[in-house]
N, C-alpha and C positions, 0 to 999 in steps of 0.2 A: 609484474603484470598490472596492466591498467585496470582500474575499477570497472566492473562489468556494467554498471549503470552509465558511467561516462562513455564507455565503448558503444553501448546501445544507442545513446542519443547522438553520438558522433556519426553513426552509420545509418540512422533512421530518423527522419525529421517529422514524419506525420503518421497518423493512423496507428499510434502506439496504444496497445491495450494491456492494462494490468488488471488482475483480479485479487480480491482480498478474501481470506477465510480465516476462521479461528482455529488454531492448532488444537487437536484433540477432539474435533467435531467433524462429522456426527458421532464417530467412535474414537476412542482414545488413540488407536494405532493407525488411523487413516492418513496422517499427515504426509508420510512419504509417498504413498500411492496417489494422493491428490496432486502433489507437486509433479509427479511423473506424468499424470494425465493432463495437467495444465500445459506442460511443455509440449506434449504430443498434440494438443489442441491447436497450437499456433498463437497463443497469447505471448506477449513480449516480456513481461516480468510479473513478479508475484509479491504481494505483501502478506506475510504470515502473521496473523494476529496472536498476540500473547494474551491469553484470557486473564481478566482482572475482575475482581468482585464489585467494583464501583465504576463501570464504564460510562461516565457522564456524557461523553460526546456522541455515544452510539444510540441509535434508535432501537426499537423493540426486537428486530430480527437479529442484529448482531449482539445485543444484550443477551438474548436467549441462547445463541450459540456459545457465548462466553460462559454463561451459567452452566450449560450442559457439559462443556469441556472441563470446567472445574469439578463438576460432579463426577465426571469420568475419571478424574485423577490427574489432569494435566497440570504441570508446574514448569517453571523456567528450567530447572535442572533436567527434567524429563524431556522437554523440547530439544535442548541441546543434545541429549543422548539420541533422540530420534533422528536428528539432523547430522550426526557425526559422519555418516558415509554418503550423504546426499550428493556431494560433488562428483561421485563416481557415476551418477545417473542423470543429474540435472545440471545444465550449464548456463541456464538463463539467470539474469540478475535476481537475487533474493533479498528482500528487506524484511526486517522485523518491525511490527507496528504495535504500539501499546502505550501504557502509561508509565510515568517515571518511577512511581513508588517501588514496584517489583525490581526495577533495575538497580535502584539505590540499595534495596534490601540485599540483592545478590552481590552488590559491590560494583561500582561503575567500571573500574579497570578490569576486574575479573570477568565481568559481563562482556566487555569489548574484546578481551582476549579470547573468550570462548567463541564469540561471533567470528573472529578471524579464523580460528581453528576449524570451524565447520563450513566456512565459505560464505558468510553473510556479507553483503556489499554495502548495506546502508540501514539506517534506523529512522523511524518516524515516531517521535514522542511528543504528541501535540501539547501536553501540559508542562513540558520543560521550558521555563523562561529563556528567551534568547540570550539575555545578558549572562545568565548562569552558565549557559553552554559556552559562550565566548570566553568567559573569565575562568571557568573551572574545568570544563570537559573537552574543549576543542582539541587541545594538545593530545589528550588520550585517544580521542576518536581517530585523529590523524595517525597516531602511532600504530594503530591496528587496521589502517586502511579503510575506515568506515566513513561514509558520507552521512551527514545529518540533514534530513529533509525538513524544511520549514513549511508551514501552512500560511496561507493568506485567505481572508474572507471578504465578502462585500463591504464589511465595516472597516477593513484595514485601509488606512490613509495612503495616498500616493507616496508621501515621504517615507512611511514605514515600509511599503512594498519595495521601494528602491534600496532601503537599508538592508532588508532581507535578501534582496537580489545580490547586493555587494558581498554578503557573507555566505552565499550559497554555492554549492556545487551540485552537479547532477541535474536536478530539476526542482521547480517550486510546485508544491501541492496546492492547487487552487480550489478551495472549498466553494461549491457552486452556490450555496445559499446560507442564510443565517438560521440553520436548524441542525438537528442531529442527523445522523446517517439514516438512509431509508430510500428504497426504490421509488422512483417517480416515472410517469409515462411521458412527460414533456418538459421542455425548457421554456421558461417564461421570458417575456420581453425584458423584464427587469434584470434577469440573469444575463441575457445577451448584452445589455448595456454595460453591465459589470465586466464581462469578458472583453468587450471592445475597449473599455477604459484601461484595463490592464495591458492589453496589446499595444495601446498607444503610448505606453511608458517606455517602450524600447528596451526592455530588460535583456540582459545577457544570457540568462538561463531560460531553457524551455519550460513550459507550464504543462501540467497534467491536471485535468479537472476531475474532481471526485465529489461524492455525496449527491445522490439523486440520479445517477446514470444507471440504466437498467436494461436497455435493449438497443437494437440497431439504430432506431430513430434518434434516441438521446445520445448514443455514442457518436453517430455521424455529426450531429449538431455540435457536440463538444469538440470534435476533431476539426471542425471548420473554424474554431476560435482558439485552438491550442494544439500541442503536439500529440495529444492523446487523452485518454480518460481511464479512470479506475472504476471498476464495478465491484461493490461489496455486498450489499443486502440481497440483490437479485441473484448473485452467485451463491450466497449462503442458502437461499431458498432452494436452489437447484440441488444442493447437497442434502438439505433436509428432506426433499421430496423423493430422492433417489438413493437411499443408503445402500441398496443392494446392487446398484449398477452405476457406481460413481464415474468410472472412466468413460463409459458411453454417454452418460448425461453431460459430463463436462465438455466432451468433444462436440456434442450436439449444440450446447448452449453457446460456446465460444464461436463455433461456425455460424450460428444464427446472428450473432452480434457483428461479426466481421463480414458477413455476406458470402461466406465460402461454403456454407452447408448446401449439399445437393438436395 
């Protein structure tokens, strides 16, 4: 079976929407229901955040959701248990996103094996050095059918971006600005210049823009410079504000971003 991420990008070239949320938030056992609602909403793929006690790349919204999830009792082992039957209900691409320490603590190969067992398609581990991945972990990831998604930022040199593109599959995660995660209401001229610089490099992999995408306006702007975008903090805010009506709120929010809401 082809990796679901590759299959998605082969069949859809533009307007791709992904959302991010922290597993175990707002309540410990919400993960499965949120994933089902996201699929029902029309989003294209999901990043499930693995809560971590020191999320240095995340802004206050995702930091808070991670803290609450840990207080709720979320752990790597519990997340895998919650996801063990998810492929009976959800067929969209699923990625796990987090920090490398909990993965090393779990055991890299055992972690990748569990990902394959529950149907995870890829991993985003922003603090894993690329050279470490290429030398120590690439073979393991490939053994278990997992794509490793790399990030680029406005500070990444053209030479480095091309190197990342050469060693990437699926897509490249294009961080929109030199800051932590967090919803913003517009895209600056500086960001647009960065998007255009990357597009002019003629990369083989599609790009998805994340950090600062929050609504239809910023999503549409990102989509005009990449294959799609990822919404994190704004989506987490929807979960925080609607704990008792998650499915309805998720469908409303995704519909408003995609312009399909009645």
